[in-house]
C-alpha positions as MATLAB code, in Angstrom:
seq = 'MFRQYGSKMLILVLALALCAGVAYADETVKVDHDPLAVNAEWIDGEMRPNEYHYFPFTVDQVGKVTVRVQAFYPNAGFDLLDADLISQEARYLNGTQGAPDTTDFEYYLEPGLYYLRCMGTPSSTGDFRVKVLSEPCACDETGENDDYHGAQALSSGVTVSGVLTEWDEYDYYSFTLPEETQVRLVVNSEVDAQQALILYDGDMVSIEELYDLHGYAGEFLLPAGTYYAAISMNPGPYTLKVTFEGDSQAAVPAPVTAAE';
ca = [
     -15.957  -54.411   24.378;
     -12.428  -53.715   24.121;
     -13.300  -51.553   20.307;
     -15.857  -49.368   22.831;
     -13.000  -49.232   25.480;
     -10.801  -48.350   22.433;
     -12.973  -45.543   21.055;
     -13.663  -43.857   24.623;
      -9.544  -43.380   24.804;
      -9.463  -42.160   21.242;
     -12.221  -39.661   22.486;
     -10.193  -39.064   25.608;
      -6.696  -38.198   23.602;
      -8.858  -36.187   21.032;
     -10.487  -34.070   24.145;
      -7.210  -33.821   25.779;
      -5.422  -32.591   22.429;
      -8.211  -30.275   21.746;
      -8.033  -28.736   25.591;
      -3.957  -28.574   25.573;
      -4.697  -26.433   21.984;
      -7.322  -24.262   23.480;
      -4.440  -23.602   26.641;
      -1.793  -22.512   24.331;
      -3.976  -20.420   22.503;
      -4.764  -18.820   25.936;
      -1.411  -18.176   26.248;
      -1.199  -15.852   24.050;
      -0.722  -12.213   25.274;
      -1.555   -8.779   23.327;
       0.683   -6.245   24.166;
      -0.473   -2.854   22.901;
       2.004   -0.200   22.903;
       1.375    4.085   22.394;
       1.401    5.638   18.596;
       4.640    5.628   17.005;
       5.737    8.928   16.538;
       6.667    9.629   12.888;
       9.949   10.739   11.964;
      11.637   10.116   15.321;
      13.994    7.680   17.329;
      13.699    4.300   18.093;
      11.359    2.799   20.726;
      12.475   -0.115   22.364;
      10.500   -3.671   22.992;
      11.044   -6.418   24.932;
       9.841   -9.758   23.554;
       8.638  -12.642   25.568;
       7.417  -16.092   25.036;
       3.894  -16.151   23.081;
       3.539  -12.117   23.079;
       2.085   -9.806   20.023;
       2.950   -6.538   20.309;
       0.901   -3.640   18.634;
       2.676   -0.416   17.612;
       0.087    1.498   16.208;
       0.831    5.205   13.706;
      -1.032    7.149   11.804;
      -0.294    8.487    8.507;
      -1.163   12.236    7.842;
      -0.277   12.531    4.185;
      -0.169   10.193    1.281;
       3.587    8.892    0.686;
       6.323    6.897    0.794;
       6.301    5.219    4.314;
       9.450    3.233    5.965;
       8.806    1.222    8.869;
      12.345    0.320   10.236;
      12.470   -2.824   12.773;
      15.686   -4.349   14.162;
      15.968   -7.547   16.185;
      18.705   -8.783   18.490;
      16.907  -12.837   18.949;
      16.196  -15.171   16.045;
      12.943  -15.863   14.695;
      11.834  -12.635   15.141;
       8.494  -11.854   13.043;
       6.973   -8.571   12.149;
       3.947   -7.452    9.795;
       2.337   -4.506    9.132;
      -1.418   -4.344    8.986;
      -3.922   -1.589    8.196;
      -7.034    0.038   10.196;
      -8.809   -3.487   10.062;
      -5.585   -5.408   11.310;
      -5.479   -6.959    7.686;
      -1.945   -8.176    7.223;
       0.112   -6.691    4.266;
       3.377   -8.683    4.360;
       5.404  -10.751    7.306;
       8.938  -10.984    7.646;
      11.182  -12.786   10.036;
      14.533  -11.727   11.067;
      17.438  -13.636   12.746;
      19.730  -11.304   14.861;
      21.921  -12.079   18.142;
      22.234   -9.463   21.263;
      25.957   -8.881   19.741;
      24.914   -8.741   15.756;
      21.217   -7.690   15.419;
      19.308   -8.371   12.333;
      17.080   -5.097   10.215;
      15.144   -4.593    7.423;
      12.786   -1.883    6.276;
       8.865   -2.506    5.230;
       8.504    0.129    2.148;
       5.007    0.934    1.271;
       3.093    3.874   -0.408;
       0.383    4.631    2.021;
      -2.809    6.542    2.028;
      -3.563    8.655    5.102;
      -5.005    6.808    8.097;
      -4.660    4.214   10.991;
      -1.760    1.546   10.810;
      -0.150   -1.072   13.108;
       3.249   -2.400   13.359;
       3.319   -5.755   14.936;
       5.951   -7.908   16.591;
       5.328  -11.347   16.606;
       6.264  -13.927   19.456;
       6.634  -17.714   19.564;
       6.332  -20.123   22.576;
      10.476  -19.520   22.800;
      10.826  -15.817   21.715;
      12.917  -14.205   24.212;
      14.827  -10.490   23.360;
      15.032   -7.102   22.383;
      13.980   -5.345   19.139;
      12.978   -2.030   18.407;
      11.476   -0.144   15.911;
      10.950    3.556   13.781;
       8.455    5.053   11.275;
       9.803    7.371    8.485;
       7.267    9.040    6.222;
       8.174   10.908    2.530;
       4.940   12.449    1.359;
       3.846   12.694   -2.266;
       2.482   15.017   -4.324;
      -1.122   13.882   -4.739;
      -3.961   15.658   -6.633;
      -6.056   12.559   -6.822;
      -9.717   12.440   -4.923;
     -10.926    9.438   -2.441;
     -12.805    8.021   -4.948;
     -10.947    7.210   -7.822;
     -10.215    3.360   -6.773;
     -13.493    2.408   -8.620;
     -14.247    3.489  -12.338;
     -17.566    5.043  -11.030;
     -15.958    7.585   -8.862;
     -13.116    7.916  -11.825;
     -11.239   11.807  -11.536;
     -12.001   14.106  -14.442;
      -9.160   15.597  -16.155;
      -9.117   18.696  -18.360;
      -7.153   19.596  -21.113;
      -3.374   20.442  -20.695;
      -3.314   19.976  -16.895;
      -0.647   17.743  -15.401;
      -2.073   15.431  -12.319;
      -0.059   14.001   -9.984;
      -1.064   10.610   -8.299;
       0.323    7.730   -6.188;
      -0.740    4.478   -6.447;
      -0.535    3.045   -3.168;
      -0.021   -0.621   -1.360;
      -3.786   -1.291   -1.012;
      -5.276    0.087   -3.946;
      -5.390   -2.066   -7.089;
      -6.261    0.872   -9.761;
      -6.359    4.862  -10.166;
      -9.033    5.676  -12.524;
      -9.559    9.091  -14.283;
     -12.030    9.536  -17.575;
     -12.355   12.508  -19.962;
     -15.043   13.121  -22.609;
     -14.971   14.449  -26.253;
     -17.689   16.211  -27.808;
     -16.569   15.412  -31.377;
     -13.420   13.324  -32.721;
     -10.387   14.855  -31.415;
      -6.732   14.006  -31.286;
      -5.526   13.482  -27.784;
      -1.964   13.428  -26.700;
      -1.120   11.541  -23.397;
       1.793   11.975  -21.314;
       2.128    9.625  -18.622;
       5.571    9.438  -16.455;
       6.090    6.638  -13.391;
       8.514    7.888  -10.923;
       9.228    4.624   -9.354;
      11.325    2.247  -10.783;
       9.471   -1.274  -11.127;
       6.715   -1.136  -13.973;
       3.538    0.845  -13.334;
       0.818    0.197  -16.502;
      -2.189    2.405  -18.217;
      -4.849    0.734  -19.865;
      -7.198    2.784  -22.058;
     -10.927    2.235  -21.780;
     -14.122    3.642  -23.871;
     -17.105    4.589  -22.261;
     -18.021    1.010  -22.030;
     -15.394   -0.079  -20.234;
     -13.672   -1.998  -23.375;
      -9.889   -1.770  -23.514;
      -8.691    0.277  -26.745;
      -5.071    0.656  -25.526;
      -2.596   -0.947  -22.796;
       0.691    0.843  -22.026;
       3.389   -1.212  -20.243;
       6.027    1.453  -20.095;
       5.043    4.724  -18.324;
       8.607    6.290  -18.092;
       8.177    9.428  -19.752;
       5.552    7.861  -22.100;
       3.822   10.008  -24.914;
       1.427    9.200  -27.438;
      -1.101   10.283  -29.450;
      -4.860    9.312  -30.249;
      -7.301    9.915  -32.614;
     -10.726    9.477  -30.675;
     -14.376    9.739  -31.283;
     -16.710   11.658  -29.601;
     -17.597    9.825  -25.997;
     -16.351    9.321  -22.643;
     -12.745    7.369  -21.902;
     -11.380    6.318  -18.708;
      -7.519    5.757  -18.316;
      -6.366    2.999  -15.369;
      -2.994    2.979  -13.628;
      -2.141   -0.028  -12.056;
       0.584   -2.588  -10.937;
       3.649   -1.401   -8.445;
       2.652    1.201   -6.049;
       4.301    4.903   -6.531;
       4.102    7.726   -7.700;
       3.285    9.089  -11.034;
       2.073   11.976  -13.271;
      -0.518   11.924  -16.184;
      -1.932   14.560  -18.676;
      -4.140   14.683  -21.653;
      -4.232   17.309  -24.381;
      -6.926   18.301  -26.638;
      -6.100   18.819  -30.148;
      -6.919   22.993  -30.783;
      -7.290   23.635  -27.222;
      -6.062   27.058  -27.083;
      -6.167   27.426  -23.186;
      -4.238   23.801  -23.189;
      -1.333   25.303  -25.598;
      -1.115   29.301  -24.235;
       0.705   29.444  -21.235;
      -0.625   31.859  -18.614;
       0.954   35.238  -18.695;
       3.494   36.287  -16.283;
       3.283   39.452  -14.176;
       6.383   41.438  -13.888;
       6.888   42.699  -10.275;
       6.756   46.205   -9.552;
];
């Protein structure tokens, strides 16, 4: 009988704990805000216990986006979400009313809808403010080159500007040689962090791996076939050019017409 009584008490305690957890979850309050204007002034907010504040904003052109957040209270959580509300990174600030804490989320983002979220706790109370800054980058990429099936075709002697963005793992490019050809490859990463380029043959077998793209130039004697070049690692802008030996159009600049 004691065992039965003890079992019933355990079940009752677990049930009460579960109900308490549900009640706690139900106390969470979602606060939706108007869209943030890009390159505008601070927007003020006020955090209360268990609130989650959502600030949508739209990126019109691929580039570097800085989301600046400032908190006037401790343990203030912020993160950046994509359109599917998937978090990229969370950070926690510890400010006071007299000494606010500030941080910048800096990302290279593709055009689209994003959210800045401010996350509360049962004890969160205080003021915060947010703003979004954007610096567009030159970009010639097609929309499907995140996968080698949609690799962007390169023309001899034409420099392509690309941006490896935060939710990208790779940018793929391709070129085809009708016969054995001397190919000159020029790549320049425009970020301090390391980017890499892997050169593949038509079967997607790696034939060259390059890990210093700050002003790289090299030549390869390649047999006829299709080749793929994949840019990867750290986000940011870069330029890429392939030139085929004997390509007269790539070697000779376009004529300049004098103004009348």
